[in-house]
N, C-alpha and C positions, 0 to 999 in steps of 0.2 A: 504493500500500500504506500502511496505517495502522500505524505502528510504535510500540509502547509501550516506555517505558524504565522498568525497575524498579530501585530504589535505596533506600538509607538515607542520610539527610543528617545531617551533623554538627549543623546548626542545629535539627534537629527532636527532639533528645533531651530528654525531659522530666526535671525534677529527680528524679522517682521512679525513673527508670531509672539514674541516675548512681551507681555504686558508687565510682568513683575517676575521676581525670582522663584515664584511658585508655579509658573506655567507648565512645567514638565514634572511636577511632583508625583503625579500618578503614573508616569511613564516608566518603562523598564530599562534596565541597563543591558548592553550587549552580552554581558556575562550570564544574565538570566536566560536570554534567548538561546545562547550556546548550550547552557546546561540542559534545557528542555530538549533541544535538538539532539544532544548527545544521548539522552535517555532513549529517544525513539530509534536512533541509529544502532544503539546497543541491542535493541530488541528486533533488529532486522528490517526496520522501516526506513524509507527515504524521507528525511526531513528537509523542508524547503522554506527558507525565510521569505515571507511575502510582504512584511511591513504593514502599513495601514493607510496608505495614501490612495489617491484616485486611480493609480495604475494597477491596483490589486486585481482588477478583473482580467486585464491582459496577462498578468503574471500567472493567475490560476489557469487560464486557457493554455498558455505557453508551456507550463510545467506539468500539465495534465494532473492537477491536484485532485485527489479523491475525497479527502477529509481535511478539515481545518481545525487546528487547536487554537482557539481564539483567546488572545490576551489584549486586543486592541481597545484602548480607552477612548479613541476618537479625538477630534481636534476642536470642534466648535459646537456650541449650543447645548441646550438642555437635553437633547436626545443623542448626544455624540457617541455614547457607548453602544447605541443601537445601529450606528451607521454601517459598520462592517457586517454584523449579522443580517441586516436588511439586504445587503448585496449578496451574501451567501444564500439567503433564502430565495432571492430572485433567480440566482443561478442554479438552484437546487443542489447546493453543495452541503453535505452534512457537516456540522461543527459542534465543538464542545461547549458546554456551559449553557446559561439561560438564554431565552429567546429575546426577540426585539422588544416585546411589550414589557416583560419583566425588567429588562435593563433600563428601559425608559422610565418606568414607574419608580424604581428604587433609587435612581440617581437624584430624583426630586424628593428632598427630605419632607416637604410639606405634604405631598401626595402620599408618601410612605406613612406619615403620621395619621392621616385621615383613614386610610385603609386599615391600618393596624388597630386604631381605636374602634372602628366599626366591627372588627373581628374580635374585640374583647382583649386585645393585647395592650397592656398599660404603657403609655408614653408620657413624657413630661408635658405639662401644660405650656402653651405657647401662643404667640401672636405672629402675624406676618407683617413686616414693614416694607412698603414700597417707597416711602419717604420718611424723613425724620418725624414729621407730624403724626405718623401712624403710631408713634409711641406715647402720644400725649396722655392717654389715660391708662397707661400700662399698670400702674399701681392698683387699679381697681380689678385687674384680671389676674395678675401674677405677683409672686413674692420674690424679693431679692434673696440671694444673688441670682442674677440672670446671666445667660450666655448668648452671644451673638454669633451667627454662622451664615455664610452665603448658602442659599437654598439648593444650589445645583452642583456642588463640588464634592470631591472625595479626597482621601488621603490627608485629611485635616487642613486642606487649603482654606485660608481665611480664618482659621481658628488658632489664635495666638495666646501667649501667656496672659495678655491683658484683655482677652475676650470675655473673661468672667468679670462682671461688674456688680457694684453694690449700691449705685445711686443713679439718678436720672441724668446727670451731666455726662458721666462716663458712658452711659448707654447711648445717648444721642450722638456722642463723638464716635463711638464704634459703628453705629448704623450709618452715619454719614460717610465714614471711611470706606465701609464695605460696598455701599452703593456706588461710590466712585471707583473703587478697585475692581469691582465685578459688574461692569455696566449691563443694564437690562435685567439684572437678576435681583429678586427680592431678598430680604434679609429675614432669617428665622431668628426670633427672639424667644427663648424658652427658659423655663426655670432650671437652674443648675442643680443637679442632684448631688449633694455632698455625700461622698462615700467611695465606693469601689467600682473599678472598671473591669468588666468581665466580657470575654468574647467566646462565642460558641461556634465550632466548626460543624457543618452538616454535609454529608456526602450521600449520593444515591438519587434514586428517582421514585419508583413505585412504592418502595418501602425505605425511605431515607433513614440514615443512621447518624448518631452523634459521633463525630470524629474526636472531639475533645472539648472540655470546658476549661478555659485558661484565664487566670486573673492577671491583669496588667498592673503590677504594684510598683510603688515608689521605693527606690533604694535610699533616698535621702529623707523620706518620711515614712518609715516602715509602719504598716498598720493604719496609716492615716489616709486622708483624701488624696487621690491621684487625679491630675488633670492631664489628659493625653493630647496636649497641644502640638502644633507643628514643630515648635522648638524642642519639645520633649522627644518627639519621634525622631528628629534629626540627631539627637544625642542619646539615643536609647541605650547604648552600651553603658553609659555612665549613670543614667537616671532611672532606668526601668529594670525591674526584677519580674520575670515571668514565673507564675506559680500554677502548677497543674497537678492535681486538681486544686481549686481555690480552697481556702480555709473557711468553708461555709457548711452549715448544717445540712444533713441529708435531704430534709424537706425542701430547703431553698434550692439545692442542686437539682432536685427532681423538677421543681417549678421552672428553673432556668431551661432545662432541656425540653420540657413540655412546650414552653413559650417559643423556644427556638425552632422546634419542629413545626409548630403552628404557623409561625411566620414564613418558614421555608415553603410550606404547602400553600399558604394563603396567597403568596406572590408567585406561585408556580415556578419556583427555582428549579434548575436542572443541574444534575451532576455534582455541583459543589457550591457552597456559599459559606459566608461567615456572618453571624448575627451579633451585634454589639449591644451590651446592656450596661446600665448602672444599677448598683445595689445601694440603696440609701442607708445612711447611718441610723436614721430614725425608723425603727421597727423592721429593718431589713427589707424594705419594700423594693420591688423589682420594676424597672422601667426600660423598655427597649429604645435604643437610640437609632440604629440604622440596620438595614439589610444590605449586605455586600455580595452580590452574585458574581462579581468579577474580582475576587480577592487576589492580592499580590502574591506571586509565587517566586519571589527572589529566594535563591537557596541560602542567602545569608540572613536577611532580616524580615522576610514575610511572616506576619503573625501566624498564618495558617501553617506555614512550613515549620516554624518553631514549635507550634502545637503538635504537629505530627511527629517531629523528632523526639519530643518529650514523651510521646506514647510508644517510641521505639519503631516508628515507621520511617523508613529512609526516604530521601528526596525522590529517588528513582521509583520506589513503590507508590508514593503519593501521586506522581505524575501519571504513572501507568494505571492507577486505580481510577483517576478522573477520566482518562481516555477510555478505559474499558466500560465504565458506566455509560459514557456517551455512545459507544458502539452498541452496547446492549439495548439502549433506548431506540436507536435507529433500526436495529435488526428486529426488535419487537414490532416495528411498523413495516417489516418486510422490505427494508432497503437493502439492495444488493450492490456492492461496490465493484468497480471495474475489474479489479484483479480476481474477483470471485466468479466472473462470468466464464462459462464453459464455451 
């Protein structure tokens, strides 16, 4: 089988695309693409780098690609993660991971919250700010501290150490900054849940399973509140301690896995995803933050990869497991690949 790998590289961002130093935060390094390609080559497949630009269609045709392992984050707009999958579906090319609709829904934090709340999955209370004036009566709806986030970004883009605010002046300053830094994009203002950050990996399709439950804890404030900001992620080796399983009681762990599986199914995730939660210091209440159906797979710092390694699952086995779940899903729908034709 000839497997194409779609991706966006940090090294390929042109000066014209750079609005700030976060523009490529979600993108992969050449080392990640090579690592995944090496896994496929080791198992007898032909791995072909396709990138994620407009010429991907011609590359797929020229290379006679039968299947795509999709990592592409996309370049522009709220639906950017759906761009490559849309092309693949139009070309009738099987691919790994979630489909166009799931990727579009989950990148939008506001839509994610609305669907989750309707499904009974608890989320922090929030408002949406299109302008600074939209925060005028925030104290009537929310309680400080609050956190400000751009509504359509991943990898903690737009979420800084100073994104947590305790008063109206700082809130207005943050909203104004984000509106200017991420043009055309609303700002999500939500109650900050003081407590612990926990992420849950889910893998599979018809009967998805929990890959792991991992706490993202602070090295400098053990046992205390941890804020997984952009600055913290960039300095994770110094600031972050990963714990698996988290030091939570069995009832809360069961609740976490139940909610993660519920979110995975509610958004129709496929093959692999990571669901992020906060566990409050007050009464150990659980709140879902995000659904990540396109989780980072860096062999060095991807949260999902770290989680797998802590469970004794090698990088090679993780990649092949995602791939096999995707193949099984297509074969259940009686898809026959070119190399299988008699």
